[in-house]
N, C-alpha and C positions, 0 to 999 in steps of 0.2 A: 504494500500500500504506500509506503514511504517513497519507493522508487517511482510509482505512478505519479505521485504529487510532484516530485522533482522534475520528471520528464515533461509533464504538462506545463509546468512553470517555464521551462526552457523554451518549449515550442511557442508559448505565448510571447516571450521576449523576442524571439526571432521574427515572428510575424509583425510585431510593433516596429522593429528596426527596418524591415523591408518596406512597410508603409511609409515611414518617415523618409527613407531614401527616395522612394517614388515621389513623394510630395516635393522634396527638394529638387528633383529633376524637373518636375512640372513648373516649379517656381522659377527656376533659372531660364526656362523656355519662354516665360512671359516677357512682355515689353516693360520698360521702366514705368510707363504710365499705368499699366495694368497692376503692377506690383504696388505702386503708391495708392491706387484706388482700393485694393484689397486691404492694405495696411490701415488706411483711413477708416474703412468700414469696421475692421476688427477693433481698432482703438475706440471707436464710438460705442460699439457693443459692450466692450469691457467697462468703459466709463459709465454707461447706463446701469450696468449691474452693480458697480461700486456705489453709485449714488443711491440706488434703491436699498442697498445694504445699510449704508450710513443713515438713510431716512428711517429705516425700521429700527435701527439701534437707538437713534434719537427718540423715536416714539416710545420705545420700551423704557428708556431712561426717564422720560417725562412721566409715564405711568407710575413707575416706581417712586419717583420723587413726590408725586401728588398723593400717593397712597400713604406715605409716611407722615 
């Protein structure tokens, strides 16, 4: 059972590496404008998630502060 776990874990890592390598090849084939556009969209998506998280933390803090 231990061997099955180890081998499955190794297979998973190999698949992740091949996907990352494939993505890098695709990335390098894009034009500069396409890469900048994709980066811009990714940054905006990440910022929206961060802002939502901060807003929820602030709301929880206000609830805790008001309840005491």
